[in-house]
C-alpha positions in Angstrom: 0.0 0.0 0.0 1.5 3.3 -1.1 0.8 6.4 1.0 -0.1 9.5 -0.9 -0.3 13.1 0.5 -2.1 15.7 -1.6 -0.6 19.1 -0.9 -2.6 22.1 -2.0 -2.7 25.8 -1.1 -6.5 25.4 -0.7 -7.8 28.9 -1.6 -7.9 28.4 -5.4 -10.7 26.2 -6.7 -9.2 24.9 -10.0 -5.8 24.2 -8.4 -7.3 22.2 -5.6 -9.9 20.5 -7.7 -7.4 19.1 -10.2 -5.3 17.4 -7.5 -8.5 16.0 -5.8 -9.6 14.5 -9.2 -6.1 13.0 -9.8 -6.2 11.5 -6.3 -9.7 10.1 -6.9 -8.4 8.4 -10.0 -5.5 6.9 -8.1 -7.8 5.7 -5.4 -9.9 3.8 -8.0 -6.7 1.9 -9.0 -6.5 0.5 -5.4 -3.3 0.1 -3.3 -3.2 3.8 -2.4 -3.9 5.4 1.0 -4.5 9.1 0.4 -4.8 12.1 2.7 -4.8 15.9 2.0 -3.0 18.8 3.5 -3.8 22.5 3.0 -5.8 25.4 4.2 -8.7 27.5 2.8 -12.3 27.1 1.7 -11.6 24.7 -1.2 -10.3 22.0 1.2 -14.0 21.1 1.2 -13.5 19.6 -2.3 -11.1 17.0 -0.8 -13.3 16.4 2.3 -16.4 15.9 0.2 -14.4 13.3 -1.9 -13.8 11.4 1.3 -10.2 12.2 1.9 -8.9 12.9 5.4 -7.8 16.5 5.9 -4.8 17.8 7.7 -5.1 21.6 8.2 -1.7 23.1 7.3 -0.4 26.6 7.2 0.4 27.6 3.6 1.3 30.7 1.6 -1.8 32.8 1.8 -4.0 33.8 -1.2 -3.8 37.4 0.1 0.0 37.4 -0.2 -0.1 35.7 -3.6 -2.7 38.1 -5.1 -0.9 41.1 -3.7 2.3 40.0 -5.4 0.6 39.2 -8.7 -1.6 42.3 -8.9 0.6 45.1 -7.6 4.1 44.3 -8.9 5.7 43.4 -12.2 7.5 40.4 -10.6 5.7 38.0 -8.2 7.9 38.0 -5.0 5.9 35.6 -2.9 8.6 34.7 -0.4 11.0 36.3 2.0 13.9 34.4 3.7 11.9 34.5 6.9 8.7 33.1 5.4 10.6 30.3 3.7 12.1 29.3 7.0 8.7 29.4 8.7 7.0 27.3 6.0 9.9 24.9 5.7 9.4 23.9 9.3 5.7 23.3 8.6 6.4 21.2 5.6 9.3 19.3 7.1 7.2 18.4 10.2 4.3 17.4 8.1 6.3 15.0 5.9 8.2 13.6 8.8 5.0 12.8 10.7 2.9 11.5 7.8 5.7 9.6 6.1 4.1 9.5 2.6 5.7 7.6 -0.3 4.4 10.2 -2.8 3.3 13.8 -2.6 1.1 15.3 -5.3 1.2 19.1 -5.0 0.2 22.4 -6.6 2.9 24.9 -7.4 2.2 27.0 -4.3 3.6 24.2 -2.2 7.2 24.5 -3.6 8.8 24.3 -0.2 7.3 20.9 0.3 9.2 19.9 -2.8 12.4 20.9 -1.1 11.5 19.0 2.0 10.6 15.9 -0.2 14.1 15.9 -1.6 15.6 15.9 1.9 13.4 12.9 2.9 13.6 11.1 -0.4 9.9 11.3 -1.1 8.6 11.0 -4.7 7.5 14.5 -5.7 4.7 14.9 -8.2 3.9 18.5 -9.2 0.7 19.5 -11.0 1.5 22.6 -13.0 0.1 25.1 -15.4 1.8 26.3 -18.5 2.9 29.8 -17.4 4.4 28.4 -14.2 6.7 26.1 -16.2 10.2 27.3 -16.9 10.0 26.3 -20.5 7.3 28.9 -21.2 8.6 32.3 -22.0 6.5 35.5 -21.7 6.8 37.4 -24.9 4.1 39.9 -24.2 4.1 43.2 -22.3 2.2 42.9 -19.0 -0.2 45.7 -18.0 2.0 46.3 -14.9 5.0 47.0 -17.2 6.3 50.4 -15.9 5.5 53.3 -18.1 9.0 54.8 -17.9 10.3 51.6 -19.4 8.4 52.1 -22.7 11.1 54.5 -23.8 13.8 52.0 -23.0 12.0 49.0 -24.4 9.6 50.0 -27.2 6.7 47.7 -28.0 7.9 44.5 -29.5 11.6 44.9 -28.5 11.3 42.5 -25.6 10.5 39.5 -27.8 14.1 38.7 -28.9 15.4 38.9 -25.4 12.3 37.6 -23.5 13.9 34.3 -22.5 16.8 36.1 -20.8 14.6 38.6 -19.1 12.2 35.9 -17.9 15.1 33.8 -16.6 16.4 36.8 -14.6 12.9 37.5 -13.2 12.3 33.8 -12.2 15.7 33.6 -10.7 15.2 36.8 -8.7 11.7 35.9 -7.4 12.8 32.4 -6.4 16.0 33.4 -4.7 14.8 32.6 -1.1 13.8 29.0 -2.3 17.2 28.4 -3.9 19.0 29.7 -0.8 17.1 27.3 1.4 17.8 24.3 -0.9 21.4 25.2 -0.9 21.6 25.4 2.9 20.2 21.8 3.0 23.0 20.6 0.8 20.8 19.8 -2.2 22.0 19.9 -5.8 20.7 23.2 -7.2 18.9 23.5 -10.5 18.7 27.2 -11.2 15.7 27.1 -13.6 13.3 25.5 -11.1 11.6 27.8 -8.6 12.2 25.3 -5.8 15.9 25.1 -6.6 15.4 21.4 -7.2 13.4 19.5 -9.9 10.3 17.6 -9.1 10.4 13.9 -10.0 7.4 14.2 -12.2 5.6 17.3 -13.5 2.1 16.9 -14.8 1.0 19.7 -17.0 -2.8 20.2 -17.0 -2.5 21.8 -20.4 -3.1 21.0 -24.0 -0.2 21.5 -26.4 -2.7 23.4 -28.5 -2.7 26.2 -26.0 0.8 25.8 -24.5 3.1 24.0 -27.0 6.7 23.0 -26.5 6.6 22.6 -22.7 7.5 18.9 -22.6 11.2 19.1 -23.6 12.4 17.2 -20.5 11.7 13.6 -19.6 10.0 14.4 -16.3 7.4 16.8 -17.8 4.2 15.2 -19.2 1.2 16.7 -20.8 -2.2 15.6 -19.4 -4.4 17.8 -21.6 -7.1 19.9 -20.1 -8.9 18.9 -16.9 -12.5 20.1 -17.1 -13.6 20.3 -13.5 -17.4 20.7 -13.2 -18.6 23.0 -10.5 -21.1 21.5 -8.1 -23.8 24.1 -8.5 -27.1 22.9 -9.8 -28.5 23.4 -13.3 -30.5 26.6 -12.9 -34.3 26.6 -13.2 -34.1 29.4 -15.8 -32.0 27.3 -18.3 -34.9 26.5 -20.6 -36.0 30.1 -20.7 -32.4 31.2 -21.5 -32.0 28.5 -24.2 -35.1 29.6 -26.1 -34.3 33.3 -25.8 -33.8 34.6 -29.4 -31.1 37.0 -28.5 -27.4 36.2 -28.7 -26.2 34.8 -25.4 -23.4 35.8 -23.1 -22.2 34.1 -19.9 -20.1 36.1 -17.4 -18.0 34.7 -14.6 -14.9 35.8 -12.6 -13.7 32.6 -10.9 -11.7 32.8 -7.7 -9.1 35.3 -8.9 -11.3 37.7 -10.9 -11.7 41.2 -9.5 -14.8 42.3 -11.4 -17.5 39.7 -10.4 -19.8 42.2 -8.7 -18.9 45.4 -10.4 -21.1 47.7 -12.4 -18.9 47.1 -15.5 -21.3 44.5 -16.9 -24.6 46.1 -16.0 -23.4 49.3 -17.7 -22.2 47.4 -20.8 -25.1 45.0 -21.2 -28.2 46.5 -19.7 -29.7 47.7 -23.0 -31.3 44.3 -23.6 -29.6 43.5 -26.9 -28.0 40.3 -25.4 -29.3 37.7 -23.0 -26.7 37.5 -20.1 -26.1 34.7 -17.7 -24.3 36.3 -14.7 -22.4 34.0 -12.4 -21.5 35.7 -9.1 -20.8 34.9 -5.5 -22.9 37.9 -4.3 -26.1 38.9 -6.1 -26.5 42.3 -7.7 -29.2 44.3 -5.9 -31.0 45.4 -9.1 -30.0 43.3 -12.1 -31.2 44.4 -15.5 -34.1 42.5 -17.0 -32.0 40.7 -19.6 -29.7 39.2 -16.9 -30.4 35.6 -16.0 -28.7 33.9 -13.0 -27.2 36.6 -10.9 -26.0 33.7 -8.6 -23.9 30.6 -8.7 -25.0 27.9 -11.2 -23.6 25.0 -13.3 -21.4 26.9 -15.7 -20.9 24.2 -18.3 -24.6 23.6 -18.7 -25.1 27.3 -19.5 -21.9 27.7 -21.4 -23.1 25.1 -24.0 -25.9 27.6 -24.9 -23.7 30.7 -25.1 -22.3 32.6 -28.0 -19.7 34.4 -25.9 -17.8 33.7 -22.6 -16.5 36.7 -20.6 -14.1 35.5 -18.0 -11.1 36.5 -15.9 -8.9 34.2 -18.0 -8.1 31.7 -15.3 -7.2 28.2 -16.3 -10.5 26.6 -15.3 -12.6 29.0 -17.3 -10.2 29.1 -20.2 -10.5 25.3 -20.8 -14.2 25.4 -20.2 -14.5 27.9 -23.0 -12.3 25.9 -25.3 -14.0 22.6 -24.5 -17.4 24.1 -25.4 -16.1 25.9 -28.5 -17.2 29.3 -27.2 -15.3 32.5 -28.2 -14.0 34.4 -25.2 -13.2 37.8 -23.8 -10.7 37.4 -20.9 -10.4 40.4 -18.6 -7.0 39.4 -17.3 -5.8 40.5 -13.9 -2.2 39.2 -13.5 0.5 37.4 -15.4 -1.0 33.9 -15.4 -4.3 35.2 -16.8 -2.4 37.4 -19.2 -0.4 34.4 -20.4 -3.6 32.5 -21.0 -5.1 35.4 -22.9 -2.0 35.8 -25.0 -2.2 32.1 -26.0 -5.9 32.2 -26.7 -5.4 35.2 -29.0 -2.7 33.3 -30.9 -5.3 30.5 -31.4 -7.7 33.1 -32.7 -10.5 32.2 -30.2 -10.4 35.3 -27.9 -9.8 39.0 -27.6 -8.5 40.1 -24.2 -8.7 43.3 -22.2 -6.5 44.2 -19.2 -8.3 45.0 -16.0 -6.5 48.3 -15.7 -7.8 49.5 -19.1 -11.3 48.0 -19.2 -14.3 50.3 -19.1 -18.0 49.8 -20.2 -17.5 51.4 -23.6 -14.4 49.4 -24.4 -16.0 46.2 -23.2 -19.1 46.7 -25.2 -17.2 47.4 -28.4 -15.1 44.2 -27.8 -18.3 42.2 -27.1 -19.8 43.4 -30.4 -16.6 42.6 -32.3 -16.1 39.1 -30.9 -19.7 37.9 -30.9 -20.1 38.9 -34.6 -16.7 37.3 -35.7 -17.2 34.3 -37.9 -13.5 33.4 -37.8 -13.4 33.3 -34.0 -16.4 30.9 -33.9 -14.8 28.7 -36.6 -11.4 28.7 -34.7 -13.2 27.9 -31.4 -15.0 25.0 -33.0 -11.8 23.6 -34.5 -10.0 23.7 -31.2 -13.1 22.1 -29.5 -12.9 19.2 -31.8 -9.2 18.7 -31.3 -9.5 18.8 -27.5 -12.1 16.2 -27.5 -9.7 13.7 -29.0 -7.5 13.7 -25.9 -7.5 10.9 -23.3 -9.1 11.5 -20.0 -6.6 13.7 -18.1 -7.2 12.2 -14.6 -6.7 8.6 -15.9 -3.6 9.6 -17.7 -2.2 11.3 -14.6 -2.9 8.2 -12.5 -1.2 6.0 -15.1 1.9 8.3 -15.1 2.2 8.2 -11.3 1.7 4.5 -11.2 4.3 3.8 -13.9 7.1 5.8 -12.4 9.5 4.2 -9.8 9.5 5.6 -6.3 12.4 6.1 -3.9 12.5 4.6 -0.4 11.6 7.1 2.3 14.7 8.3 4.1 14.2 9.3 7.7 16.6 11.9 9.0 
């Protein structure tokens, strides 16, 4: 019996859900004892799946979002925080004695501790977090003074070098800790050390050329269904003769209860399904929903998907063949938007520049675009040829050899 510990940050729904689904697929194979460690509201996903929960202090969502939204480079860690969290991870692994950890990329410090203990380290990763992906776009937070030094487009030839410098700078406390433990450093990995197996929950259609190392494997998209019920207004929405739009902001969007959409869409020209955690007080008459509901059931009826550009909603839109307008908030979302635009299935707007007039014009452009609909349908058909991602993940984990646990 192999003991598995799922390690999640716990405050991001799609990150947590993906590891829960992989662990459910492993459990179905038998011979695996599985527990979960993390903190935050989405630990309920692991609990409802029947996995025992170990409440564990982690990097907070507040700290992550502050770093992503307010600075050009995401400095999550200080030396002091790394020391604090390493003690947490080290104690956890020493006590639980897992053979395998399966973690999201906000539990990097557990990867360092796993190397010390000789535990097999599986990391579930997204395209922009992988060191083989290189940002060749200008983020919204790019300082205005730098426009004169780096004119638009000039960063592309040297993007790899700039990105390596940024990744190295932001991960310095992690490398420093790995070095202090006598581990062999690998500079390109944020942890300072390479995971034993990296599972990319990406399609090479969206993020090509990320699998250039033997320990990196594509899974294809993982479409995680939200638990919300199919809404009672779905039939009325379906037969509405107007073009249909679904709006959702996920767990990292900043616009889910703003007036942006009511000002843009209240004229009644479109039927709008509005997914939100907190209801609008006086929604326009053409707004359906105004609450939480089963997104995929409604998305299959929609002509346009307005989203924050997170990985969960990105693949939902692609899976349904629905053109998108991502209103991206930070680098990961901007990266998804950039790749979607390359596929010709979306047109993004940065959250710093969006306003009702700009959003309305973009909506009219995208929803009337024949080429975007055709491209979206082509991508949808290609995605549906992939194997089931969770089964593929379980097979990879089962197939790879594991080290013996080394107790210090």
